[in-house]
All heavy atoms as TSV, in Angstrom:
chain	resi	resn	atom	element	x	y	z
A	1	MET	N	N	198.818	205.537	26.498
A	1	MET	CA	C	197.591	204.810	26.267
A	1	MET	C	C	197.617	204.257	24.847
A	1	MET	O	O	198.138	204.889	23.946
A	1	MET	CB	C	196.392	205.720	26.445
A	1	MET	CG	C	195.365	205.089	27.324
A	1	MET	SD	S	193.829	205.979	27.567
A	1	MET	CE	C	194.307	207.446	28.363
A	2	GLN	N	N	197.042	203.105	24.668
A	2	GLN	CA	C	196.977	202.504	23.345
A	2	GLN	C	C	195.531	202.219	22.965
A	2	GLN	O	O	194.656	202.187	23.815
A	2	GLN	CB	C	197.790	201.217	23.305
A	2	GLN	CG	C	197.234	200.096	24.180
A	2	GLN	CD	C	198.044	198.825	24.045
A	2	GLN	OE1	O	198.740	198.630	23.069
A	2	GLN	NE2	N	197.949	197.954	25.021
A	3	THR	N	N	195.327	202.021	21.672
A	3	THR	CA	C	194.008	201.671	21.159
A	3	THR	C	C	194.102	200.301	20.518
A	3	THR	O	O	195.001	200.052	19.711
A	3	THR	CB	C	193.537	202.699	20.115
A	3	THR	OG1	O	193.445	203.979	20.748
A	3	THR	CG2	C	192.173	202.327	19.555
A	4	ILE	N	N	193.190	199.426	20.897
A	4	ILE	CA	C	193.137	198.070	20.347
A	4	ILE	C	C	191.762	197.873	19.738
A	4	ILE	O	O	190.747	198.157	20.379
A	4	ILE	CB	C	193.384	197.011	21.439
A	4	ILE	CG1	C	194.759	197.206	22.059
A	4	ILE	CG2	C	193.229	195.602	20.858
A	4	ILE	CD1	C	195.021	196.345	23.281
A	5	GLN	N	N	191.747	197.389	18.512
A	5	GLN	CA	C	190.488	197.095	17.844
A	5	GLN	C	C	190.321	195.588	17.746
A	5	GLN	O	O	191.216	194.888	17.262
A	5	GLN	CB	C	190.444	197.722	16.461
A	5	GLN	CG	C	190.415	199.221	16.518
A	5	GLN	CD	C	190.320	199.856	15.157
A	5	GLN	OE1	O	190.850	199.331	14.194
A	5	GLN	NE2	N	189.645	200.978	15.079
A	6	LEU	N	N	189.180	195.132	18.212
A	6	LEU	CA	C	188.865	193.711	18.143
A	6	LEU	C	C	187.723	193.487	17.166
A	6	LEU	O	O	186.788	194.290	17.111
A	6	LEU	CB	C	188.401	193.188	19.509
A	6	LEU	CG	C	189.349	193.299	20.689
A	6	LEU	CD1	C	188.633	192.845	21.954
A	6	LEU	CD2	C	190.583	192.460	20.448
A	7	TYR	N	N	187.796	192.404	16.409
A	7	TYR	CA	C	186.656	191.959	15.618
A	7	TYR	C	C	186.032	190.819	16.404
A	7	TYR	O	O	186.703	189.845	16.736
A	7	TYR	CB	C	187.074	191.475	14.231
A	7	TYR	CG	C	185.914	190.861	13.507
A	7	TYR	CD1	C	184.888	191.663	13.016
A	7	TYR	CD2	C	185.808	189.496	13.370
A	7	TYR	CE1	C	183.799	191.101	12.379
A	7	TYR	CE2	C	184.724	188.928	12.736
A	7	TYR	CZ	C	183.731	189.729	12.242
A	7	TYR	OH	O	182.646	189.174	11.630
A	8	VAL	N	N	184.755	190.945	16.723
A	8	VAL	CA	C	184.071	189.956	17.546
A	8	VAL	C	C	182.992	189.280	16.700
A	8	VAL	O	O	181.950	189.869	16.407
A	8	VAL	CB	C	183.455	190.606	18.805
A	8	VAL	CG1	C	182.821	189.558	19.695
A	8	VAL	CG2	C	184.520	191.379	19.578
A	9	GLU	N	N	183.268	188.057	16.311
A	9	GLU	CA	C	182.312	187.297	15.512
A	9	GLU	C	C	181.170	186.830	16.407
A	9	GLU	O	O	181.390	186.356	17.514
A	9	GLU	CB	C	183.004	186.082	14.895
A	9	GLU	CG	C	182.146	185.354	13.906
A	9	GLU	CD	C	182.901	184.226	13.230
A	9	GLU	OE1	O	184.100	184.386	12.974
A	9	GLU	OE2	O	182.267	183.188	12.986
A	10	GLY	N	N	179.948	187.028	15.941
A	10	GLY	CA	C	178.782	186.601	16.700
A	10	GLY	C	C	178.120	187.712	17.493
A	10	GLY	O	O	177.121	187.482	18.166
A	11	MET	N	N	178.661	188.923	17.428
A	11	MET	CA	C	178.087	190.058	18.154
A	11	MET	C	C	177.081	190.743	17.222
A	11	MET	O	O	177.377	191.730	16.576
A	11	MET	CB	C	179.215	191.026	18.564
A	11	MET	CG	C	178.759	192.095	19.522
A	11	MET	SD	S	180.104	193.166	20.084
A	11	MET	CE	C	180.521	194.047	18.586
A	12	ARG	N	N	175.874	190.192	17.157
A	12	ARG	CA	C	174.910	190.638	16.152
A	12	ARG	C	C	173.674	191.343	16.700
A	12	ARG	O	O	172.911	191.907	15.930
A	12	ARG	CB	C	174.464	189.434	15.328
A	12	ARG	CG	C	175.595	188.836	14.540
A	12	ARG	CD	C	175.108	187.750	13.603
A	12	ARG	NE	N	176.225	187.192	12.886
A	12	ARG	CZ	C	176.812	186.053	13.182
A	12	ARG	NH1	N	176.390	185.341	14.202
A	12	ARG	NH2	N	177.816	185.622	12.479
A	13	CYS	N	N	173.446	191.291	17.989
A	13	CYS	CA	C	172.234	191.895	18.545
A	13	CYS	C	C	172.613	192.755	19.754
A	13	CYS	O	O	173.723	192.652	20.268
A	13	CYS	CB	C	171.234	190.810	18.944
A	13	CYS	SG	S	171.762	189.800	20.343
A	14	PRO	N	N	171.690	193.610	20.208
A	14	PRO	CA	C	171.999	194.461	21.362
A	14	PRO	C	C	172.410	193.664	22.612
A	14	PRO	O	O	173.307	194.074	23.346
A	14	PRO	CB	C	170.703	195.233	21.608
A	14	PRO	CG	C	170.058	195.287	20.260
A	14	PRO	CD	C	170.387	193.966	19.616
A	15	ARG	N	N	171.788	192.524	22.836
A	15	ARG	CA	C	172.150	191.698	23.994
A	15	ARG	C	C	173.584	191.204	23.867
A	15	ARG	O	O	174.336	191.188	24.839
A	15	ARG	CB	C	171.197	190.508	24.128
A	15	ARG	CG	C	171.507	189.647	25.343
A	15	ARG	CD	C	170.692	188.359	25.361
A	15	ARG	NE	N	170.934	187.493	24.225
A	15	ARG	CZ	C	171.994	186.682	24.088
A	15	ARG	NH1	N	172.929	186.662	25.008
A	15	ARG	NH2	N	172.125	185.917	23.024
A	16	CYS	N	N	173.980	190.837	22.654
A	16	CYS	CA	C	175.350	190.377	22.412
A	16	CYS	C	C	176.351	191.494	22.685
A	16	CYS	O	O	177.409	191.258	23.266
A	16	CYS	CB	C	175.503	189.890	20.972
A	16	CYS	SG	S	174.552	188.417	20.585
A	17	VAL	N	N	176.017	192.701	22.258
A	17	VAL	CA	C	176.900	193.845	22.512
A	17	VAL	C	C	177.052	194.053	24.010
A	17	VAL	O	O	178.163	194.234	24.513
A	17	VAL	CB	C	176.360	195.124	21.830
A	17	VAL	CG1	C	177.155	196.352	22.265
A	17	VAL	CG2	C	176.389	194.976	20.317
A	18	ARG	N	N	175.960	194.004	24.736
A	18	ARG	CA	C	176.018	194.181	26.197
A	18	ARG	C	C	176.871	193.102	26.841
A	18	ARG	O	O	177.687	193.383	27.721
A	18	ARG	CB	C	174.617	194.168	26.801
A	18	ARG	CG	C	173.852	195.451	26.618
A	18	ARG	CD	C	172.586	195.491	27.447
A	18	ARG	NE	N	171.689	194.372	27.211
A	18	ARG	CZ	C	170.775	194.303	26.252
A	18	ARG	NH1	N	170.630	195.319	25.419
A	18	ARG	NH2	N	169.993	193.251	26.123
A	19	GLU	N	N	176.697	191.860	26.414
A	19	GLU	CA	C	177.455	190.752	27.006
A	19	GLU	C	C	178.956	190.892	26.713
A	19	GLU	O	O	179.780	190.747	27.611
A	19	GLU	CB	C	176.954	189.409	26.477
A	19	GLU	CG	C	177.687	188.234	27.080
A	19	GLU	CD	C	177.253	186.896	26.531
A	19	GLU	OE1	O	176.134	186.783	25.992
A	19	GLU	OE2	O	178.051	185.950	26.642
A	20	ALA	N	N	179.288	191.169	25.460
A	20	ALA	CA	C	180.701	191.287	25.093
A	20	ALA	C	C	181.362	192.460	25.803
A	20	ALA	O	O	182.466	192.323	26.343
A	20	ALA	CB	C	180.841	191.427	23.580
A	21	THR	N	N	180.704	193.611	25.825
A	21	THR	CA	C	181.313	194.777	26.463
A	21	THR	C	C	181.389	194.620	27.980
A	21	THR	O	O	182.335	195.101	28.598
A	21	THR	CB	C	180.583	196.083	26.091
A	21	THR	OG1	O	179.209	195.979	26.439
A	21	THR	CG2	C	180.728	196.374	24.605
A	22	ALA	N	N	180.426	193.920	28.570
A	22	ALA	CA	C	180.466	193.686	30.018
A	22	ALA	C	C	181.686	192.854	30.398
A	22	ALA	O	O	182.274	193.057	31.469
A	22	ALA	CB	C	179.190	192.994	30.482
A	23	ARG	N	N	182.079	191.925	29.543
A	23	ARG	CA	C	183.254	191.095	29.816
A	23	ARG	C	C	184.545	191.911	29.776
A	23	ARG	O	O	185.544	191.528	30.387
A	23	ARG	CB	C	183.353	189.945	28.821
A	23	ARG	CG	C	182.310	188.888	29.025
A	23	ARG	CD	C	182.406	187.820	27.930
A	23	ARG	NE	N	181.564	186.686	28.238
A	23	ARG	CZ	C	181.966	185.606	28.901
A	23	ARG	NH1	N	183.209	185.519	29.307
A	23	ARG	NH2	N	181.131	184.628	29.141
A	24	LEU	N	N	184.536	193.021	29.044
A	24	LEU	CA	C	185.750	193.825	28.865
A	24	LEU	C	C	185.797	195.072	29.735
A	24	LEU	O	O	186.871	195.509	30.146
A	24	LEU	CB	C	185.872	194.249	27.394
A	24	LEU	CG	C	185.891	193.125	26.366
A	24	LEU	CD1	C	185.885	193.702	24.965
A	24	LEU	CD2	C	187.086	192.213	26.580
A	25	ARG	N	N	184.652	195.651	30.005
A	25	ARG	CA	C	184.552	196.963	30.647
A	25	ARG	C	C	185.314	197.068	31.972
A	25	ARG	O	O	185.938	198.084	32.255
A	25	ARG	CB	C	183.085	197.299	30.878
A	25	ARG	CG	C	182.837	198.703	31.368
A	25	ARG	CD	C	181.368	199.052	31.468
A	25	ARG	NE	N	180.516	198.537	30.427
A	25	ARG	CZ	C	180.372	199.058	29.193
A	25	ARG	NH1	N	181.063	200.117	28.879
A	25	ARG	NH2	N	179.548	198.522	28.329
A	26	ASP	N	N	185.265	196.051	32.797
A	26	ASP	CA	C	185.855	196.144	34.131
A	26	ASP	C	C	187.284	195.615	34.227
A	26	ASP	O	O	187.821	195.509	35.325
A	26	ASP	CB	C	184.966	195.425	35.143
A	26	ASP	CG	C	183.617	196.111	35.310
A	26	ASP	OD1	O	183.553	197.346	35.139
A	26	ASP	OD2	O	182.622	195.416	35.586
A	27	LEU	N	N	187.883	195.291	33.084
A	27	LEU	CA	C	189.272	194.847	33.130
A	27	LEU	C	C	190.167	195.992	33.582
A	27	LEU	O	O	189.966	197.149	33.171
A	27	LEU	CB	C	189.737	194.374	31.751
A	27	LEU	CG	C	189.193	193.055	31.248
A	27	LEU	CD1	C	189.685	192.798	29.827
A	27	LEU	CD2	C	189.611	191.914	32.148
A	28	PRO	N	N	191.151	195.697	34.414
A	28	PRO	CA	C	192.082	196.752	34.819
A	28	PRO	C	C	192.776	197.345	33.591
A	28	PRO	O	O	193.218	196.610	32.705
A	28	PRO	CB	C	193.093	196.016	35.702
A	28	PRO	CG	C	192.388	194.778	36.145
A	28	PRO	CD	C	191.440	194.415	35.040
A	29	GLY	N	N	192.830	198.654	33.530
A	29	GLY	CA	C	193.511	199.331	32.442
A	29	GLY	C	C	192.614	199.802	31.315
A	29	GLY	O	O	193.048	200.564	30.459
A	30	VAL	N	N	191.350	199.364	31.285
A	30	VAL	CA	C	190.433	199.804	30.230
A	30	VAL	C	C	189.957	201.217	30.568
A	30	VAL	O	O	189.367	201.449	31.620
A	30	VAL	CB	C	189.228	198.855	30.078
A	30	VAL	CG1	C	188.188	199.433	29.134
A	30	VAL	CG2	C	189.683	197.492	29.586
A	31	ALA	N	N	190.244	202.169	29.664
A	31	ALA	CA	C	189.817	203.547	29.877
A	31	ALA	C	C	188.497	203.818	29.165
A	31	ALA	O	O	187.572	204.358	29.759
A	31	ALA	CB	C	190.894	204.514	29.389
A	32	THR	N	N	188.425	203.478	27.878
A	32	THR	CA	C	187.188	203.645	27.120
A	32	THR	C	C	186.944	202.402	26.283
A	32	THR	O	O	187.870	201.668	25.937
A	32	THR	CB	C	187.229	204.869	26.174
A	32	THR	OG1	O	188.221	204.656	25.173
A	32	THR	CG2	C	187.493	206.153	26.927
A	33	LEU	N	N	185.673	202.221	25.957
A	33	LEU	CA	C	185.273	201.043	25.199
A	33	LEU	C	C	184.065	201.425	24.349
A	33	LEU	O	O	183.106	201.987	24.870
A	33	LEU	CB	C	184.892	199.933	26.191
A	33	LEU	CG	C	184.446	198.640	25.605
A	33	LEU	CD1	C	185.459	197.565	25.957
A	33	LEU	CD2	C	183.116	198.263	26.178
A	34	THR	N	N	184.149	201.162	23.051
A	34	THR	CA	C	183.005	201.392	22.174
A	34	THR	C	C	182.798	200.150	21.326
A	34	THR	O	O	183.754	199.467	20.949
A	34	THR	CB	C	183.215	202.613	21.248
A	34	THR	OG1	O	184.393	202.420	20.473
A	34	THR	CG2	C	183.309	203.900	22.030
A	35	ALA	N	N	181.541	199.862	21.046
A	35	ALA	CA	C	181.205	198.686	20.248
A	35	ALA	C	C	180.310	199.102	19.090
A	35	ALA	O	O	179.447	199.965	19.235
A	35	ALA	CB	C	180.485	197.658	21.112
A	36	ASP	N	N	180.545	198.471	17.952
A	36	ASP	CA	C	179.737	198.705	16.766
A	36	ASP	C	C	179.191	197.359	16.299
A	36	ASP	O	O	179.931	196.532	15.767
A	36	ASP	CB	C	180.586	199.347	15.673
A	36	ASP	CG	C	179.791	199.713	14.432
A	36	ASP	OD1	O	178.729	199.103	14.184
A	36	ASP	OD2	O	180.238	200.605	13.702
A	37	ARG	N	N	177.921	197.150	16.528
A	37	ARG	CA	C	177.279	195.892	16.192
A	37	ARG	C	C	177.309	195.632	14.691
A	37	ARG	O	O	177.458	194.492	14.246
A	37	ARG	CB	C	175.849	195.892	16.712
A	37	ARG	CG	C	175.118	194.599	16.472
A	37	ARG	CD	C	173.716	194.671	16.984
A	37	ARG	NE	N	172.915	195.417	16.012
A	37	ARG	CZ	C	171.748	195.932	16.263
A	37	ARG	NH1	N	171.229	195.841	17.458
A	37	ARG	NH2	N	171.081	196.563	15.340
A	38	GLU	N	N	177.168	196.678	13.893
A	38	GLU	CA	C	177.129	196.528	12.432
A	38	GLU	C	C	178.434	195.948	11.881
A	38	GLU	O	O	178.410	195.142	10.959
A	38	GLU	CB	C	176.831	197.869	11.765
A	38	GLU	CG	C	175.465	198.434	12.121
A	38	GLU	CD	C	174.321	197.538	11.681
A	38	GLU	OE1	O	174.372	197.004	10.563
A	38	GLU	OE2	O	173.379	197.362	12.472
A	39	THR	N	N	179.560	196.386	12.431
A	39	THR	CA	C	180.853	195.905	11.945
A	39	THR	C	C	181.420	194.772	12.793
A	39	THR	O	O	182.400	194.145	12.401
A	39	THR	CB	C	181.886	197.050	11.921
A	39	THR	OG1	O	182.093	197.513	13.260
A	39	THR	CG2	C	181.441	198.180	11.018
A	40	GLY	N	N	180.820	194.548	13.960
A	40	GLY	CA	C	181.338	193.526	14.861
A	40	GLY	C	C	182.639	193.942	15.515
A	40	GLY	O	O	183.428	193.108	15.934
A	41	GLN	N	N	182.836	195.226	15.638
A	41	GLN	CA	C	184.101	195.739	16.151
A	41	GLN	C	C	183.936	196.360	17.531
A	41	GLN	O	O	182.967	197.061	17.795
A	41	GLN	CB	C	184.649	196.789	15.185
A	41	GLN	CG	C	186.019	197.268	15.540
A	41	GLN	CD	C	186.610	198.086	14.418
A	41	GLN	OE1	O	186.862	197.565	13.349
A	41	GLN	NE2	N	186.820	199.361	14.662
A	42	ILE	N	N	184.908	196.095	18.392
A	42	ILE	CA	C	185.004	196.746	19.692
A	42	ILE	C	C	186.353	197.452	19.723
A	42	ILE	O	O	187.382	196.852	19.415
A	42	ILE	CB	C	184.905	195.751	20.856
A	42	ILE	CG1	C	183.520	195.093	20.887
A	42	ILE	CG2	C	185.193	196.448	22.182
A	42	ILE	CD1	C	183.360	194.040	21.969
A	43	THR	N	N	186.333	198.730	20.087
A	43	THR	CA	C	187.549	199.517	20.197
A	43	THR	C	C	187.781	199.831	21.670
A	43	THR	O	O	186.889	200.349	22.343
A	43	THR	CB	C	187.437	200.825	19.384
A	43	THR	OG1	O	187.138	200.487	18.024
A	43	THR	CG2	C	188.720	201.618	19.444
A	44	VAL	N	N	188.967	199.493	22.137
A	44	VAL	CA	C	189.321	199.685	23.540
A	44	VAL	C	C	190.547	200.581	23.605
A	44	VAL	O	O	191.520	200.354	22.878
A	44	VAL	CB	C	189.636	198.336	24.221
A	44	VAL	CG1	C	190.013	198.539	25.678
A	44	VAL	CG2	C	188.472	197.373	24.097
A	45	THR	N	N	190.502	201.579	24.476
A	45	THR	CA	C	191.689	202.384	24.741
A	45	THR	C	C	192.047	202.229	26.211
A	45	THR	O	O	191.184	202.003	27.058
A	45	THR	CB	C	191.478	203.883	24.425
A	45	THR	OG1	O	190.409	204.378	25.219
A	45	THR	CG2	C	191.179	204.102	22.963
A	46	GLY	N	N	193.330	202.334	26.481
A	46	GLY	CA	C	193.788	202.230	27.847
A	46	GLY	C	C	195.131	201.549	27.939
A	46	GLY	O	O	195.861	201.433	26.956
A	47	LYS	N	N	195.421	201.081	29.120
A	47	LYS	CA	C	196.671	200.363	29.383
A	47	LYS	C	C	196.320	198.908	29.675
A	47	LYS	O	O	196.479	198.417	30.788
A	47	LYS	CB	C	197.406	200.992	30.555
A	47	LYS	CG	C	197.897	202.390	30.264
A	47	LYS	CD	C	198.649	202.967	31.427
A	47	LYS	CE	C	199.150	204.357	31.083
A	47	LYS	NZ	N	199.923	204.936	32.181
A	48	VAL	N	N	195.830	198.245	28.641
A	48	VAL	CA	C	195.430	196.852	28.742
A	48	VAL	C	C	196.000	196.132	27.525
A	48	VAL	O	O	196.148	196.729	26.456
A	48	VAL	CB	C	193.877	196.728	28.812
A	48	VAL	CG1	C	193.211	197.277	27.582
A	48	VAL	CG2	C	193.439	195.311	29.095
A	49	SER	N	N	196.338	194.872	27.686
A	49	SER	CA	C	196.921	194.139	26.564
A	49	SER	C	C	195.840	193.458	25.733
A	49	SER	O	O	194.761	193.126	26.239
A	49	SER	CB	C	197.912	193.091	27.067
A	49	SER	OG	O	197.229	192.023	27.689
A	50	ALA	N	N	196.153	193.247	24.482
A	50	ALA	CA	C	195.242	192.524	23.593
A	50	ALA	C	C	195.008	191.114	24.132
A	50	ALA	O	O	193.889	190.598	24.066
A	50	ALA	CB	C	195.808	192.476	22.183
A	51	ALA	N	N	196.041	190.513	24.687
A	51	ALA	CA	C	195.904	189.158	25.243
A	51	ALA	C	C	194.880	189.137	26.375
A	51	ALA	O	O	194.079	188.198	26.472
A	51	ALA	CB	C	197.254	188.652	25.736
A	52	ASP	N	N	194.882	190.153	27.229
A	52	ASP	CA	C	193.904	190.219	28.327
A	52	ASP	C	C	192.484	190.378	27.784
A	52	ASP	O	O	191.544	189.778	28.312
A	52	ASP	CB	C	194.222	191.370	29.275
A	52	ASP	CG	C	195.448	191.090	30.137
A	52	ASP	OD1	O	195.851	189.914	30.258
A	52	ASP	OD2	O	196.014	192.062	30.680
A	53	LEU	N	N	192.335	191.180	26.733
A	53	LEU	CA	C	191.014	191.368	26.140
A	53	LEU	C	C	190.503	190.061	25.530
A	53	LEU	O	O	189.348	189.670	25.745
A	53	LEU	CB	C	191.063	192.463	25.072
A	53	LEU	CG	C	191.412	193.864	25.571
A	53	LEU	CD1	C	191.639	194.796	24.387
A	53	LEU	CD2	C	190.333	194.405	26.494
A	54	LEU	N	N	191.372	189.386	24.792
A	54	LEU	CA	C	190.972	188.117	24.169
A	54	LEU	C	C	190.656	187.057	25.222
A	54	LEU	O	O	189.707	186.292	25.074
A	54	LEU	CB	C	192.067	187.633	23.223
A	54	LEU	CG	C	192.313	188.514	21.997
A	54	LEU	CD1	C	193.530	188.028	21.231
A	54	LEU	CD2	C	191.084	188.557	21.097
A	55	GLU	N	N	191.428	187.040	26.290
A	55	GLU	CA	C	191.187	186.087	27.376
A	55	GLU	C	C	189.835	186.342	28.044
A	55	GLU	O	O	189.123	185.414	28.402
A	55	GLU	CB	C	192.304	186.153	28.415
A	55	GLU	CG	C	192.159	185.121	29.515
A	55	GLU	CD	C	193.301	185.164	30.500
A	55	GLU	OE1	O	194.432	185.485	30.107
A	55	GLU	OE2	O	193.044	184.886	31.696
A	56	ALA	N	N	189.474	187.616	28.186
A	56	ALA	CA	C	188.196	187.960	28.810
A	56	ALA	C	C	187.016	187.476	27.970
A	56	ALA	O	O	185.955	187.171	28.506
A	56	ALA	CB	C	188.102	189.469	29.033
A	57	LEU	N	N	187.199	187.402	26.658
A	57	LEU	CA	C	186.126	186.923	25.779
A	57	LEU	C	C	186.168	185.409	25.573
A	57	LEU	O	O	185.200	184.832	25.077
A	57	LEU	CB	C	186.194	187.637	24.427
A	57	LEU	CG	C	185.820	189.113	24.456
A	57	LEU	CD1	C	186.096	189.762	23.116
A	57	LEU	CD2	C	184.351	189.291	24.849
A	58	ALA	N	N	187.266	184.780	25.951
A	58	ALA	CA	C	187.375	183.326	25.818
A	58	ALA	C	C	186.326	182.653	26.708
A	58	ALA	O	O	186.011	183.132	27.784
A	58	ALA	CB	C	188.772	182.863	26.205
A	59	GLY	N	N	185.777	181.583	26.228
A	59	GLY	CA	C	184.764	180.875	27.003
A	59	GLY	C	C	183.372	181.438	26.821
A	59	GLY	O	O	182.418	180.934	27.386
A	60	SER	N	N	183.259	182.502	26.033
A	60	SER	CA	C	181.941	183.065	25.743
A	60	SER	C	C	181.473	182.488	24.409
A	60	SER	O	O	182.143	181.670	23.800
A	60	SER	CB	C	182.015	184.596	25.657
A	60	SER	OG	O	182.750	184.986	24.510
A	61	SER	N	N	180.354	182.951	23.950
A	61	SER	CA	C	179.844	182.485	22.659
A	61	SER	C	C	180.459	183.255	21.500
A	61	SER	O	O	180.096	183.052	20.358
A	61	SER	CB	C	178.317	182.623	22.623
A	61	SER	OG	O	177.954	183.972	22.819
A	62	PHE	N	N	181.433	184.123	21.786
A	62	PHE	CA	C	182.049	184.959	20.768
A	62	PHE	C	C	183.451	184.451	20.416
A	62	PHE	O	O	184.149	183.916	21.257
A	62	PHE	CB	C	182.181	186.405	21.261
A	62	PHE	CG	C	180.899	186.989	21.745
A	62	PHE	CD1	C	180.714	187.234	23.092
A	62	PHE	CD2	C	179.864	187.260	20.873
A	62	PHE	CE1	C	179.528	187.774	23.554
A	62	PHE	CE2	C	178.682	187.793	21.326
A	62	PHE	CZ	C	178.505	188.047	22.671
A	63	THR	N	N	183.818	184.678	19.184
A	63	THR	CA	C	185.195	184.462	18.744
A	63	THR	C	C	185.759	185.837	18.413
A	63	THR	O	O	185.142	186.587	17.659
A	63	THR	CB	C	185.214	183.578	17.472
A	63	THR	OG1	O	184.575	182.348	17.767
A	63	THR	CG2	C	186.637	183.314	17.023
A	64	ALA	N	N	186.895	186.153	18.988
A	64	ALA	CA	C	187.466	187.488	18.793
A	64	ALA	C	C	188.877	187.393	18.255
A	64	ALA	O	O	189.609	186.435	18.533
A	64	ALA	CB	C	187.465	188.260	20.109
A	65	GLN	N	N	189.240	188.407	17.496
A	65	GLN	CA	C	190.614	188.541	17.027
A	65	GLN	C	C	190.965	190.019	16.976
A	65	GLN	O	O	190.086	190.865	16.847
A	65	GLN	CB	C	190.813	187.898	15.669
A	65	GLN	CG	C	189.977	188.505	14.557
A	65	GLN	CD	C	190.092	187.711	13.269
A	65	GLN	OE1	O	190.248	186.494	13.292
A	65	GLN	NE2	N	190.030	188.391	12.162
A	66	VAL	N	N	192.238	190.297	17.103
A	66	VAL	CA	C	192.717	191.673	17.064
A	66	VAL	C	C	192.778	192.127	15.612
A	66	VAL	O	O	193.274	191.405	14.757
A	66	VAL	CB	C	194.103	191.789	17.725
A	66	VAL	CG1	C	194.647	193.211	17.606
A	66	VAL	CG2	C	194.037	191.357	19.172
A	67	ARG	N	N	192.245	193.313	15.371
A	67	ARG	CA	C	192.334	193.922	14.047
A	67	ARG	C	C	193.715	194.567	13.917
A	67	ARG	O	O	194.108	195.324	14.797
A	67	ARG	CB	C	191.277	195.019	13.870
A	67	ARG	CG	C	189.902	194.511	13.759
A	67	ARG	CD	C	189.537	194.439	12.326
A	67	ARG	NE	N	188.176	193.918	12.238
A	67	ARG	CZ	C	187.507	193.878	11.133
A	67	ARG	NH1	N	188.016	194.326	10.022
A	67	ARG	NH2	N	186.307	193.379	11.104
A	68	PRO	N	N	194.408	194.287	12.819
A	68	PRO	CA	C	195.710	194.951	12.652
A	68	PRO	C	C	195.537	196.446	12.440
A	68	PRO	O	O	194.517	196.884	11.914
A	68	PRO	CB	C	196.290	194.297	11.404
A	68	PRO	CG	C	195.166	193.585	10.741
A	68	PRO	CD	C	194.079	193.397	11.759
A	69	ARG	N	N	196.521	197.200	12.852
A	69	ARG	CA	C	196.480	198.654	12.660
A	69	ARG	C	C	196.667	198.949	11.182
A	69	ARG	O	O	197.500	198.321	10.528
A	69	ARG	CB	C	197.597	199.318	13.451
A	69	ARG	CG	C	197.407	199.174	14.935
A	69	ARG	CD	C	198.502	199.880	15.632
A	69	ARG	NE	N	197.898	201.047	16.262
A	69	ARG	CZ	C	198.582	201.916	16.946
A	69	ARG	NH1	N	199.863	201.819	17.065
A	69	ARG	NH2	N	197.966	202.917	17.502
A	70	PRO	N	N	195.917	199.908	10.646
A	70	PRO	CA	C	196.066	200.259	9.230
A	70	PRO	C	C	197.394	200.911	8.918
A	70	PRO	O	O	198.072	201.420	9.719
A	70	PRO	CB	C	194.916	201.220	8.968
A	70	PRO	CG	C	194.358	201.599	10.288
A	70	PRO	CD	C	194.910	200.663	11.304
């Protein structure tokens, strides 16, 4: 299992968090998903690729990018 951290620009309110996480939650391979509105970060663990996560957010009102591992 891997952990991918996304920075999601525009995720500023509870409705935005619900919308962004709903786009990711049901992707095949997603085991857990947590979102932090304050930092604009979504952390996903599972057997899913960063490309699939970014594609799921494409076409939404959000701009997302993968956070590099520290």
